[in-house]
C-alpha positions in Angstrom: -16.5 -19.8 -12.8 -13.9 -21.1 -10.3 -11.4 -18.5 -9.1 -8.4 -19.3 -6.9 -7.4 -16.1 -5.2 -3.9 -15.6 -3.8 -4.2 -12.9 -1.1 -2.7 -11.6 2.1 -4.8 -8.5 3.0 -8.3 -7.4 3.9 -8.4 -5.2 0.8 -9.6 -8.3 -1.2 -12.9 -8.4 0.7 -14.9 -6.1 -1.6 -13.9 -8.3 -4.5 -14.7 -11.4 -2.5 -18.2 -10.2 -1.8 -18.7 -9.3 -5.5 -17.7 -12.8 -6.5 -19.9 -14.3 -3.9 -22.9 -12.3 -5.1 -22.2 -13.5 -8.6 -22.4 -17.1 -7.4 -18.8 -17.8 -8.4 -16.9 -20.6 -6.8 -13.9 -19.2 -4.8 -10.8 -20.6 -3.2 -8.4 -18.6 -1.1 -4.7 -19.1 -0.7 -2.9 -17.2 2.0 0.6 -17.4 3.6 0.6 -19.6 6.8 2.8 -17.1 8.6 0.5 -15.3 11.1 -0.2 -11.7 10.5 -2.8 -9.3 11.8 -5.1 -9.5 8.8 -5.2 -13.3 8.6 -7.9 -13.5 11.3 -10.1 -11.2 9.2 -9.6 -13.2 6.0 -10.4 -16.4 7.8 -13.6 -14.9 9.4 -14.8 -13.7 6.0 -14.1 -17.1 4.4 -16.0 -18.8 7.1 -19.0 -16.5 6.8 -19.3 -17.2 3.1 -18.2 -20.9 3.1 -15.1 -20.1 1.1 -12.4 -22.8 1.2 -9.1 -21.3 2.6 -5.7 -22.9 2.3 -2.8 -21.6 4.4 0.6 -22.5 2.8 4.3 -22.3 3.6 6.6 -20.6 1.1 8.4 -23.9 0.3 5.0 -25.4 -0.8 5.0 -23.2 -3.8 7.5 -25.5 -5.4 6.2 -28.8 -4.2 4.2 -30.3 -7.0 1.3 -32.7 -6.6 0.1 -31.0 -3.4 -3.3 -29.6 -2.7 -2.2 -26.1 -3.8 -1.3 -27.4 -7.3 -4.6 -29.3 -7.5 -6.6 -26.2 -6.7 -4.8 -24.1 -9.3 -5.1 -26.9 -12.0 -8.9 -27.0 -11.6 -9.4 -23.2 -11.7 -10.7 -21.1 -14.5 -8.9 -18.0 -13.1 -5.9 -17.8 -10.8 -5.6 -14.3 -9.4 -2.7 -12.9 -7.4 -3.9 -10.0 -5.3 -1.7 -8.7 -2.5 0.2 -12.0 -2.3 3.7 -11.4 -0.9 5.7 -14.2 -2.6 6.7 -14.7 -6.2 4.6 -17.4 -7.8 6.6 -20.0 -9.8 5.8 -20.6 -13.5 5.3 -24.3 -13.0 2.4 -23.4 -10.7 0.6 -20.6 -12.6 1.2 -22.4 -16.0 -1.4 -25.0 -14.8 -4.1 -22.4 -15.2 -4.9 -20.9 -18.6 -5.8 -17.6 -17.1 -3.2 -16.6 -14.5 -3.4 -12.9 -13.7 -2.0 -10.5 -11.1 -3.5 -7.2 -9.8 -0.9 -4.4 -9.4 -1.6 -0.9 -8.1 0.1 1.1 -10.7 -0.1 1.8 -14.4 2.6 -0.7 -15.5 5.4 -0.5 -16.4 5.7 2.4 -14.0 6.1 1.6 -10.3 6.8 -2.1 -10.8 7.9 -4.0 -7.6 6.5 -4.2 -4.1 4.4 -1.6 -2.3 3.5 0.7 -5.3 1.0 2.6 -3.1 3.8 3.8 -0.8 5.9 4.9 -3.7 3.1 6.8 -5.4 2.4 8.8 -2.3 6.0 9.4 -1.4 6.7 10.6 -4.9 3.7 13.0 -4.9 1.9 11.4 -7.8 -1.5 12.8 -8.7 -2.9 9.5 -10.1 -2.5 5.8 -9.5 -3.5 2.9 -11.7 -5.0 -0.5 -11.2 -3.5 -3.0 -13.7 -4.6 -6.6 -14.4 -1.8 -8.3 -16.2 -0.7 -11.9 -17.1 1.6 -13.6 -14.7 5.1 -14.4 -16.1 8.3 -15.6 -14.6 9.4 -11.9 -14.2 7.2 -10.1 -11.7 5.0 -7.3 -13.1 6.2 -7.9 -16.7 3.2 -9.8 -18.2 1.0 -8.4 -20.9 -1.6 -6.0 -19.7 -5.3 -7.1 -19.9 -6.9 -4.0 -18.3 -5.8 -0.8 -16.7 -7.7 2.1 -15.1 -6.5 5.1 -13.2 -8.0 7.0 -10.2 -7.0 10.4 -8.8 -5.0 10.6 -5.6 -6.7 13.0 -3.3 -4.8 15.9 -1.6 -3.6 14.8 1.8 -4.7 11.2 1.3 -2.7 8.6 3.3 -1.8 5.0 2.5 -4.7 3.5 4.3 -7.4 5.7 2.7 -5.9 5.3 -0.8 -5.6 1.5 -0.5 -9.2 1.3 0.6 -10.4 3.2 -2.4 -8.3 1.1 -4.7 -9.8 -2.0 -3.1 -13.4 -0.9 -3.9 -12.4 0.3 -7.4 -10.8 -3.0 -8.2 -14.1 -4.8 -7.3 -16.0 -2.2 -9.4 -13.9 -2.8 -12.6 -13.5 -6.5 -12.2 -16.4 -7.2 -14.6 -14.7 -5.1 -17.3 -11.5 -6.9 -16.8 -13.3 -10.3 -17.2 -14.8 -9.1 -20.5 -11.4 -8.1 -21.8 -9.9 -11.5 -20.6 -12.7 -13.5 -22.3 -12.3 -11.6 -25.6 -8.5 -11.7 -25.5 -8.3 -8.0 -25.9 -4.9 -7.4 -24.3 -3.0 -4.2 -24.5 0.4 -4.2 -26.2 3.2 -3.7 -23.8 4.4 -0.1 -23.7 7.8 0.4 -25.3 9.3 2.1 -22.3 11.5 1.0 -19.5 9.2 2.0 -16.7 10.5 1.9 -13.2 11.1 -0.6 -10.4 10.9 0.0 -6.6 11.6 -2.4 -3.9 10.1 -2.4 -0.4 11.1 0.9 1.3 14.0 0.7 3.7 14.1 2.3 7.1 16.2 5.1 5.7 13.7 5.8 3.0 11.0 6.0 5.6 12.9 8.5 7.7 12.5 12.3 7.4 15.6 14.2 6.3 14.8 17.7 7.6 17.9 19.2 6.0 17.0 18.0 2.5 13.2 17.5 2.2 10.8 20.4 1.8 7.4 20.6 3.5 5.5 18.9 0.6 8.0 16.0 0.5 7.7 15.5 4.3 3.9 15.5 4.1 4.1 13.0 1.2 6.4 10.7 3.2 4.2 10.9 6.3 1.1 10.0 4.3 2.9 7.2 2.5 3.9 5.7 5.9 0.4 5.9 7.5 -0.7 3.4 8.7 1.3 0.6 7.1 4.7 1.7 8.6 3.2 3.4 11.6 4.4 6.8 10.5 7.6 8.4 9.1 10.7 8.1 11.3 12.4 11.0 13.0 14.4 11.7 16.2 13.3 14.0 19.0 15.1 14.5 22.3 17.6 11.8 21.1 14.8 9.2 20.9 13.1 7.7 17.8 9.6 8.9 17.1 7.1 8.2 14.3 5.2 11.1 12.8 1.8 9.8 11.8 0.0 12.8 10.5 0.9 16.4 9.5 -0.7 19.2 7.6 0.5 22.4 6.0 0.2 25.6 8.0 0.5 29.3 7.3 2.1 31.2 10.1 3.2 34.2 8.0 6.9 34.8 7.8 8.6 32.2 10.0 11.8 32.9 11.8 15.1 31.8 10.3 15.9 28.6 12.1 17.4 25.2 11.5 15.0 22.9 9.6 13.1 20.7 12.0 12.9 23.4 14.7 9.6 23.8 16.6 8.7 27.5 16.0 5.4 27.5 17.7 4.0 25.2 20.5 0.7 25.8 22.1 -1.6 23.5 24.2 -4.6 24.5 22.1 -3.2 24.6 18.6 -0.3 22.0 18.9 3.2 22.0 17.5 4.4 23.7 14.3 7.8 22.9 12.7 9.9 24.7 10.2 11.0 22.9 7.0 13.9 23.4 4.7 11.9 25.6 2.2 10.8 27.9 5.1 7.3 26.5 4.9 5.7 25.2 8.1 3.9 22.0 8.9 1.8 21.2 11.9 2.4 17.8 13.5 -1.0 16.5 14.2 -0.3 13.0 15.5 3.0 11.5 16.7 4.0 8.1 18.2 6.6 7.7 20.9 7.6 4.7 23.0 5.1 6.0 25.5 2.1 6.0 23.2 0.3 7.9 20.4 -0.4 11.6 21.1 -1.8 14.6 19.5 0.6 17.5 19.2 -1.6 19.6 21.4 -1.1 17.0 24.1 2.7 17.0 23.5 2.6 20.8 24.0 0.8 20.4 27.2 3.4 17.8 28.3 6.2 20.3 27.7 7.4 20.2 24.1 8.7 23.8 23.6 9.5 26.3 20.9 13.1 25.9 19.9 13.3 22.1 20.3 14.4 20.3 17.2 13.3 17.2 15.3 16.2 15.6 13.5 
């Protein structure tokens, strides 16, 4: 079986290794624009003698090029973490053109569903294999499976588990594909979410409760380097928090540090009078534990905004 895989992230590696172990013929397509994970994809391709083609966005619409030749000769065209919308004239060349989306479609259509699941406090997340169509995330569903989101799980850990689970269920997806056992589209409107804006990645201490702040921080770690906030009139990124029980906290403005200690770190009051401990925080000077920030002079009564 010849699979052309459109990818942009190291999370495809468990699936790549599974296909290599099966003896499948694999071709990788990745954006030419340099990004941090491209080196890892190229190294993996070299180790397993997998052809890799870097393309520009405009090449998606240039017929008769090598990209179109690869797709036309493929048994399966699989979109998996590819950042650009693939044109119909390209994917129509392959009988089996499929996309992997991390949600139970039609819920959480659009870019970055992992972020939106975590920010929304969802308890489960799906992996959906669906047909590519001219409308993103609208094609008929071939296979879907859900996993639990673990308490306190961040973006990186959840995405890693989804990566391994996708490789695990790939054989089941193929059997559904080969037998044409597709699922009838759900007669519901679902939801669509675009890439989160800076505002959506910023903590609003006056509105968000402790659980919502923890969800946001987990959703932003590590892809967005933490949830945004202001401290001492400077932007900071809060990378990790955890709930804390300090008894009955004092009545203060949400975002106020109510306890700061060089051993235990920094504890902040939230709108619902619950307390979170700030475990890790990034400033322009570096990445620090809250205990270190307490040592450096962050005091009770100072305010995050």
